[in-house]
C-alpha positions as CSV (number, residue, x, y, z in Angstrom):
1,M,-23.1,-49.1,-5.0
2,A,-20.7,-46.2,-5.8
3,E,-20.4,-43.5,-3.2
4,R,-22.3,-40.3,-4.1
5,L,-20.4,-37.0,-3.7
6,S,-22.5,-33.9,-3.2
7,K,-21.1,-30.6,-1.8
8,V,-21.9,-26.9,-2.2
9,Y,-19.3,-25.0,-4.2
10,P,-19.8,-21.2,-3.7
11,F,-19.8,-18.7,-6.5
12,I,-17.0,-16.7,-5.0
13,G,-13.3,-16.4,-5.7
14,T,-10.6,-14.4,-7.4
15,P,-9.3,-14.6,-11.0
16,K,-7.0,-17.5,-11.5
17,Q,-5.9,-17.2,-15.1
18,R,-2.5,-18.7,-15.7
19,A,-1.7,-16.1,-18.4
20,T,-3.7,-13.3,-19.8
21,G,-6.4,-15.4,-21.4
22,T,-9.9,-16.3,-20.4
23,G,-9.4,-19.8,-19.0
24,D,-9.6,-20.9,-15.4
25,E,-11.7,-19.3,-12.7
26,R,-13.3,-15.9,-13.5
27,Y,-16.5,-14.0,-12.7
28,V,-17.8,-11.6,-15.4
29,N,-20.5,-8.9,-15.2
30,V,-21.2,-9.6,-11.5
31,L,-20.8,-8.0,-8.1
32,F,-20.2,-9.9,-4.8
33,E,-22.3,-9.0,-1.8
34,R,-20.9,-10.0,1.6
35,I,-23.7,-10.0,4.2
36,P,-22.4,-10.5,7.8
37,N,-24.4,-12.2,10.6
38,D,-22.8,-11.0,13.8
39,I,-25.0,-13.2,16.0
40,L,-23.9,-16.4,14.3
41,K,-20.3,-15.1,13.7
42,E,-20.6,-15.9,10.0
43,H,-21.4,-14.2,6.7
44,V,-23.1,-15.1,3.4
45,V,-21.7,-14.1,0.0
46,Y,-24.0,-13.6,-2.9
47,C,-22.9,-13.4,-6.6
48,T,-25.3,-10.9,-8.3
49,K,-25.6,-9.6,-11.8
50,R,-24.2,-6.1,-12.1
51,P,-26.7,-3.2,-12.7
52,G,-27.3,-2.0,-16.2
53,I,-26.9,1.5,-17.6
54,S,-29.3,3.7,-19.5
55,T,-28.7,7.0,-21.3
56,F,-29.3,9.9,-18.9
57,S,-28.2,12.8,-21.2
58,T,-26.1,13.7,-24.2
59,P,-25.0,17.3,-23.8
60,G,-25.4,19.2,-27.1
61,I,-25.9,17.5,-30.4
62,Q,-22.4,16.4,-31.1
63,T,-20.9,13.2,-29.6
64,S,-17.2,12.6,-29.3
65,T,-14.6,11.1,-26.8
66,G,-15.7,11.1,-23.2
67,R,-13.0,12.8,-21.1
68,G,-14.6,13.3,-17.7
69,I,-17.8,14.1,-15.8
70,Y,-18.4,15.8,-12.4
71,S,-21.6,16.5,-10.4
72,W,-21.8,20.0,-9.0
73,L,-24.7,22.1,-7.7
74,G,-27.3,19.7,-8.9
75,S,-25.9,19.2,-12.5
76,T,-23.5,16.8,-14.1
77,H,-20.9,18.7,-16.1
78,A,-19.0,16.9,-18.8
79,V,-16.0,17.3,-21.1
80,I,-16.7,15.7,-24.5
81,G,-14.1,15.9,-27.2
82,N,-12.9,19.6,-27.4
83,T,-16.0,20.9,-25.6
84,L,-16.7,21.6,-21.9
85,W,-20.4,21.3,-21.1
86,T,-21.7,23.1,-18.0
87,G,-25.4,22.5,-18.0
88,T,-26.5,23.6,-21.5
89,V,-23.5,26.0,-21.9
90,S,-20.7,24.9,-24.2
91,T,-17.2,26.2,-24.1
92,A,-14.5,25.3,-26.7
93,M,-11.3,23.9,-25.3
94,Q,-7.8,23.8,-26.9
95,T,-7.5,20.1,-26.4
96,S,-9.7,17.2,-27.7
97,S,-8.2,14.2,-25.9
98,G,-6.8,13.2,-22.6
99,R,-8.5,13.2,-19.2
100,A,-10.1,16.3,-17.8
101,W,-9.8,17.0,-14.0
102,F,-12.1,18.8,-11.7
103,A,-12.0,20.6,-8.4
104,E,-14.4,22.9,-6.6
105,T,-13.8,25.7,-4.2
106,H,-15.0,25.5,-0.7
107,V,-18.1,27.5,0.2
108,D,-16.1,29.3,2.9
109,T,-14.2,31.2,0.2
110,G,-17.4,33.1,-0.7
111,N,-18.0,32.3,-4.3
112,R,-18.8,28.8,-5.5
113,Q,-16.5,27.9,-8.3
114,L,-15.8,24.7,-10.3
115,I,-12.3,24.5,-11.9
116,V,-11.8,22.2,-14.9
117,C,-8.2,21.5,-16.1
118,D,-7.2,19.7,-19.3
119,G,-3.4,20.0,-18.6
120,I,-3.1,23.2,-20.8
121,D,-5.8,25.6,-19.5
122,N,-8.0,26.0,-16.5
123,Y,-11.7,26.8,-16.9
124,D,-13.3,28.7,-14.0
125,V,-17.1,27.9,-13.9
126,T,-19.4,30.0,-11.7
127,S,-22.6,28.8,-10.1
128,S,-24.5,30.4,-13.0
129,N,-22.4,28.5,-15.5
130,V,-20.3,31.5,-16.7
131,V,-17.0,30.1,-17.9
132,T,-13.7,31.9,-17.9
133,R,-10.5,30.5,-19.4
134,I,-7.4,30.9,-17.4
135,N,-3.9,30.5,-18.9
136,T,-0.7,32.3,-19.5
137,G,-2.6,34.9,-21.6
138,T,-4.8,35.9,-18.7
139,S,-2.8,35.1,-15.6
140,T,0.9,35.9,-14.9
141,N,3.0,33.0,-13.7
142,Y,0.3,30.5,-14.7
143,P,1.8,27.0,-14.5
144,V,2.0,25.9,-18.1
145,S,1.8,22.2,-19.1
146,S,0.5,20.9,-15.8
147,V,0.0,17.3,-14.9
148,G,-3.8,18.0,-15.1
149,S,-4.9,17.0,-11.6
150,I,-5.9,20.0,-9.5
151,L,-6.9,20.4,-5.8
152,T,-8.3,23.1,-3.6
153,M,-7.0,23.3,0.0
154,D,-7.7,26.0,2.6
155,G,-8.6,28.6,0.0
156,F,-5.6,27.7,-2.3
157,L,-5.9,26.1,-5.8
158,L,-3.0,23.7,-6.3
159,M,-1.5,22.5,-9.5
160,G,1.5,20.3,-10.3
161,Q,4.1,20.2,-13.1
162,S,6.1,17.1,-14.3
163,N,9.3,18.7,-13.0
164,G,7.9,18.3,-9.4
165,R,6.7,21.8,-8.8
166,L,3.6,22.1,-6.7
167,W,2.1,25.5,-7.4
168,N,-0.5,27.4,-5.3
169,T,-2.6,30.5,-6.0
170,A,-3.0,33.4,-3.7
171,I,-5.5,32.5,-1.0
172,N,-9.2,32.6,-2.0
173,S,-8.2,33.0,-5.7
174,V,-8.2,30.6,-8.6
175,S,-6.3,32.8,-11.0
176,S,-3.6,34.8,-9.1
177,W,-0.2,33.0,-9.2
178,G,2.9,34.3,-7.5
179,G,6.3,33.8,-9.1
180,T,7.6,31.9,-6.1
181,S,4.4,30.3,-4.9
182,F,5.6,26.7,-5.3
183,L,7.6,24.0,-3.7
184,T,9.3,21.0,-5.4
185,A,8.5,17.4,-4.7
186,D,11.5,15.1,-4.6
187,T,10.7,13.1,-7.7
188,H,14.0,11.1,-7.3
189,G,14.6,11.0,-11.0
190,G,11.0,10.5,-12.2
191,D,8.3,12.9,-13.2
192,L,5.5,14.1,-11.0
193,E,2.4,12.3,-12.3
194,A,-0.5,13.5,-10.3
195,I,-1.6,15.2,-7.0
196,Y,-4.4,14.0,-4.8
197,M,-6.1,15.0,-1.5
198,Q,-6.2,12.7,1.5
199,K,-7.9,14.2,4.5
200,D,-5.9,17.4,5.2
201,Q,-2.8,16.3,3.3
202,V,-1.7,16.7,-0.3
203,V,-0.4,13.5,-1.9
204,A,2.2,14.0,-4.7
205,L,2.5,10.8,-6.8
206,T,5.6,10.6,-8.8
207,K,7.0,7.9,-11.0
208,N,9.3,6.7,-8.2
209,R,7.8,7.6,-4.9
210,I,4.8,9.1,-3.1
211,E,5.1,12.1,-0.8
212,F,2.8,13.8,1.6
213,F,2.5,17.5,2.4
214,F,0.4,19.6,4.9
215,N,-0.5,23.3,5.1
216,N,2.2,24.7,7.4
217,G,1.0,28.3,7.0
218,N,4.3,29.5,5.6
219,P,4.1,33.3,5.1
220,T,5.9,33.3,1.7
221,G,6.3,30.9,-1.1
222,S,4.3,27.7,-0.7
223,P,2.2,27.1,2.4
224,L,3.1,23.4,2.1
225,L,5.6,21.4,4.1
226,R,6.8,17.9,3.3
227,I,6.2,15.1,5.9
228,D,9.4,13.3,5.3
229,Q,8.6,10.2,7.4
230,N,5.5,9.5,5.4
231,T,7.3,9.0,2.0
232,I,6.4,5.7,0.3
233,Y,8.8,4.2,-2.1
234,V,6.4,3.1,-4.8
235,G,5.5,5.2,-7.9
236,L,2.5,5.9,-10.0
237,A,2.5,3.8,-13.2
238,S,0.0,6.0,-14.9
239,K,-2.1,9.0,-13.7
240,E,-5.0,7.7,-15.7
241,S,-5.2,4.8,-13.2
242,L,-5.9,7.2,-10.3
243,A,-9.5,7.3,-9.2
244,W,-11.1,8.2,-5.9
245,F,-14.4,8.7,-4.1
246,G,-14.4,10.7,-0.9
247,E,-11.1,9.9,0.9
248,T,-10.7,6.4,-0.6
249,G,-8.5,6.1,-3.7
250,C,-6.9,3.4,-6.0
251,F,-4.2,3.5,-8.5
252,V,-1.6,1.3,-10.3
253,G,1.6,1.4,-8.4
254,E,5.1,0.6,-9.8
255,N,8.1,-0.4,-7.7
256,A,11.7,0.4,-8.4
257,E,12.1,-2.8,-10.4
258,G,9.1,-2.0,-12.6
259,G,6.7,-4.4,-11.0
260,R,3.1,-3.2,-11.0
261,S,0.2,-3.8,-8.6
262,L,-3.1,-2.2,-7.6
263,W,-2.8,0.0,-4.6
264,K,-5.5,1.5,-2.4
265,I,-5.3,4.5,0.0
266,G,-7.8,5.6,2.7
267,S,-7.5,7.5,6.0
268,L,-3.8,8.0,5.2
269,K,-3.2,4.3,5.1
270,M,-1.9,2.7,2.0
271,G,-1.3,-0.8,0.8
272,D,-1.3,-3.0,-2.3
273,V,-4.1,-5.4,-3.3
274,P,-2.8,-9.0,-3.3
275,S,-3.8,-10.3,-6.7
276,P,-1.1,-12.1,-8.8
277,V,-3.4,-12.4,-11.8
278,L,-4.4,-8.8,-11.9
279,N,-0.7,-7.8,-11.4
280,R,0.2,-10.0,-14.4
281,F,-2.4,-8.1,-16.5
282,L,-1.1,-4.7,-15.3
283,N,2.5,-5.6,-16.2
284,A,1.5,-7.1,-19.5
285,E,0.1,-3.7,-20.6
286,G,3.7,-2.3,-20.9
287,L,3.6,1.2,-22.2
288,S,-0.1,0.9,-22.9
289,I,-0.7,1.4,-19.2
290,S,-0.7,5.1,-20.0
291,S,-3.9,4.5,-22.1
292,C,-5.8,2.9,-19.3
293,T,-8.8,4.6,-17.8
294,A,-10.3,4.3,-14.3
295,W,-13.2,5.4,-12.1
296,M,-14.5,4.8,-8.6
297,A,-18.1,5.2,-7.4
298,P,-20.8,3.5,-5.3
299,V,-22.7,0.9,-7.3
300,A,-25.5,-1.3,-5.8
301,G,-24.7,-0.3,-2.3
302,Q,-20.9,-0.8,-2.4
303,L,-17.9,1.2,-3.5
304,I,-16.1,-0.2,-6.5
305,Y,-13.0,0.7,-8.5
306,C,-12.9,0.0,-12.3
307,I,-9.8,-0.1,-14.4
308,N,-10.1,-0.4,-18.2
309,L,-7.0,-1.9,-19.8
310,A,-6.4,-0.9,-23.4
311,L,-4.0,-3.7,-24.6
312,A,-5.8,-6.5,-22.8
313,N,-9.2,-5.0,-23.8
314,R,-10.4,-6.1,-20.3
315,S,-12.1,-4.2,-17.4
316,F,-11.3,-5.3,-13.9
317,I,-13.5,-4.4,-10.9
318,Y,-12.3,-4.3,-7.3
319,G,-14.8,-4.1,-4.5
320,L,-13.5,-1.8,-1.8
321,D,-16.0,-3.1,0.7
322,T,-15.7,-6.8,-0.1
323,G,-12.1,-7.0,-1.2
324,L,-13.2,-9.2,-4.1
325,P,-12.3,-8.6,-7.8
326,C,-14.3,-9.5,-10.9
327,E,-14.6,-8.4,-14.5
328,W,-17.1,-6.3,-16.5
329,T,-17.7,-6.3,-20.2
330,S,-19.8,-4.3,-22.6
331,Q,-22.7,-5.9,-24.3
332,A,-20.5,-6.7,-27.3
333,G,-17.7,-8.1,-25.2
334,G,-14.4,-6.6,-24.5
335,R,-13.8,-3.9,-21.9
336,F,-16.6,-2.0,-20.2
337,N,-17.1,1.2,-22.2
338,C,-17.3,3.8,-19.4
339,V,-14.4,5.9,-18.4
340,S,-15.5,8.4,-15.8
341,A,-18.0,8.5,-12.9
342,A,-20.0,11.0,-10.8
343,Y,-22.4,10.6,-8.0
344,R,-25.4,12.7,-7.1
345,D,-28.5,12.3,-5.0
346,G,-28.1,8.5,-4.6
347,T,-27.4,7.9,-8.3
348,T,-24.1,7.0,-10.0
349,Y,-23.5,8.4,-13.5
350,L,-21.0,7.0,-15.9
351,Q,-19.6,8.5,-19.1
352,D,-19.2,6.6,-22.3
353,V,-15.7,6.7,-23.8
354,S,-16.8,6.6,-27.4
355,S,-19.7,9.1,-27.4
356,G,-19.3,11.1,-24.3
357,Q,-22.9,10.3,-23.4
358,I,-23.8,10.2,-19.7
359,H,-25.5,7.0,-18.4
360,S,-27.3,6.4,-15.1
361,V,-26.7,3.2,-13.2
362,S,-29.9,1.5,-12.0
363,T,-30.2,-1.6,-9.7
364,N,-33.7,-2.1,-11.3
365,F,-32.4,-2.3,-14.8
366,Y,-30.2,-5.2,-16.1
367,Q,-29.4,-4.1,-19.7
368,D,-26.9,-1.6,-21.1
369,N,-29.0,0.8,-23.1
370,A,-31.6,-1.9,-24.0
371,S,-28.9,-4.4,-25.0
372,S,-28.3,-7.6,-23.1
373,F,-25.0,-8.6,-21.6
374,T,-23.9,-12.0,-20.3
375,V,-23.1,-13.0,-16.8
376,T,-20.3,-15.7,-16.8
377,L,-19.4,-17.7,-13.8
378,Q,-16.4,-20.0,-14.6
379,A,-15.2,-22.2,-11.8
380,S,-11.7,-23.7,-11.4
381,R,-10.8,-27.1,-12.7
382,S,-11.1,-29.8,-9.9
383,N,-11.0,-33.5,-9.4
384,Y,-13.4,-33.1,-6.5
385,G,-11.2,-34.9,-4.0
386,T,-10.5,-38.1,-5.9
387,H,-8.4,-39.0,-8.9
388,R,-10.7,-41.8,-10.1
389,F,-13.2,-41.5,-13.0
390,K,-16.5,-39.9,-12.0
391,T,-19.9,-39.5,-13.5
392,E,-21.9,-36.3,-13.0
393,A,-25.5,-37.3,-12.8
394,G,-26.7,-33.7,-12.4
395,V,-25.9,-30.3,-11.0
396,S,-28.2,-28.0,-9.1
397,I,-28.0,-24.3,-8.2
398,I,-28.6,-22.4,-5.0
399,G,-30.1,-19.1,-6.0
400,D,-33.1,-16.8,-6.2
401,N,-36.0,-17.4,-8.6
402,T,-35.8,-15.2,-11.6
403,V,-36.8,-15.1,-15.3
404,G,-34.7,-16.9,-17.9
405,N,-32.3,-19.9,-18.1
406,L,-28.9,-20.5,-16.7
407,A,-26.8,-22.3,-19.3
408,V,-24.4,-24.9,-17.9
409,A,-21.4,-26.2,-19.8
410,V,-18.4,-28.3,-18.6
411,S,-14.8,-28.7,-19.7
412,D,-12.8,-31.9,-19.2
413,N,-9.7,-30.7,-21.1
414,D,-8.3,-28.0,-18.9
415,T,-10.8,-25.3,-20.2
416,S,-9.7,-25.6,-23.8
417,N,-13.4,-25.9,-24.7
418,F,-16.7,-26.3,-22.9
419,I,-19.3,-29.0,-23.9
420,Y,-22.7,-30.4,-22.7
421,S,-24.4,-27.1,-22.8
422,K,-27.7,-27.4,-21.0
423,N,-30.2,-25.0,-19.5
424,I,-31.6,-24.6,-16.0
425,D,-34.9,-22.8,-15.7
426,M,-34.2,-20.3,-12.9
427,S,-37.9,-19.8,-12.2
428,L,-38.4,-23.4,-11.0
429,Q,-37.5,-25.5,-8.0
430,P,-35.3,-27.4,-8.0
431,K,-32.9,-25.5,-10.2
432,R,-31.3,-28.6,-11.7
433,T,-30.1,-30.3,-14.9
434,T,-29.0,-33.9,-15.4
435,R,-26.7,-36.2,-17.4
436,L,-23.4,-34.3,-17.7
437,G,-21.2,-37.3,-18.5
438,G,-18.0,-38.6,-17.0
439,F,-14.6,-37.1,-16.3
440,Y,-11.4,-37.2,-14.2
441,D,-11.0,-33.4,-13.9
442,R,-13.7,-30.9,-14.7
443,A,-14.4,-27.1,-14.8
444,H,-18.0,-25.8,-14.8
445,Q,-19.1,-22.7,-16.7
446,F,-22.5,-21.0,-16.0
447,S,-23.9,-18.3,-18.2
448,Y,-27.0,-16.1,-17.8
449,T,-28.2,-13.9,-20.6
450,G,-31.6,-12.9,-19.1
451,T,-32.5,-9.3,-18.5
452,S,-33.8,-9.7,-15.0
453,S,-32.1,-9.7,-11.6
454,F,-29.9,-12.7,-10.9
455,R,-28.5,-13.8,-7.6
456,V,-26.8,-17.1,-6.7
457,Q,-24.8,-18.6,-3.9
458,G,-23.3,-21.8,-5.2
459,Y,-23.7,-25.0,-7.3
460,I,-23.9,-28.6,-6.2
461,P,-22.5,-31.3,-8.6
462,E,-24.0,-34.7,-8.1
463,L,-21.1,-37.1,-8.6
464,T,-20.7,-40.9,-8.4
């Protein structure tokens, strides 16, 4: 009698595409949950369907390109097309495309203010939603053509220009600029791309290096002083890839030879994320990397970073808590259609790139605006430890009971196509299907199109 081979293969892994296609191991529209057991010195990893989104609000009656959202004083403010929406108040902007950046003044300065920058003008928003435009026509020495990203630090508003200048306002002001109130980052031949706050330090990200500054309290000029020993010799490939939540941030870095990778920063520590497949996609974007979008927010109890790649038309998710990547798609396929995130009162809000609509993320809702999306779990090709011909009598799933079927397909030709599509009723025990034919090497693909929660741990192929 032939030996029976049965082993649990967990639904966990990293993308293993050999090029930029969809073959090989990949996990789509999921999140990984790593649950530790300190007593047994082990952990369990679940693969779960990502939460769905539902329309929370559409400011005004006009929909256009989503450019950014920000939660402040109990409201979610949005830039949609050429309009800044602060509550129900609309303000026309001079620009209609490109990312909008936000910063709020600290309560210690006296007045609560939200500053919105589109790279041309600043917009000063008061707590009563009164908006004042700030530019060269209203403020002497205003830094024209800024990089967009803005910061507040110890009562100063900070802005950067591509020539490396880091400008600061007078203390406790958002509109008074001195003619010498700046210092210049050493861009080393590349433009300044963005500025970012990490604890009590300003991070200047240029095309060729990353520099750190602190408030030295200088009586004239800029209050900032460079921390020379902290300089990192990697550049920012695109400011659109920069996203953060709290003191944790991610961005696409680029080394001196032009190689790209995903980088993360937190608590003044920085390092790249080891993922050759993701790096290959980032490099393949070429100049289109400037058209990427990115956001970071808590989703389903964990912090995630999402980068939407324009040329590849793919969205990659990186779990900051688990260290595990996956992919998300829209209900129609292609990249996930949200470009900006905000968080308020335990709820994450995402902005639609096409309409500017604001969606809420719910762990109790598994559709995108009443449209279903598909979970795809595609395992790597394997000969399961033997080169001989094998027969798969069946395959079973370790997972929770839920509504709907899990479709099972297999590929015996190096993922060129998948055959033997069969269904497993996920409401029954055992969760199993039979008669999947014979093979030498095989890859499994599992798909769930149901609209309920979905959580699995692994699959067990029954081989002889």
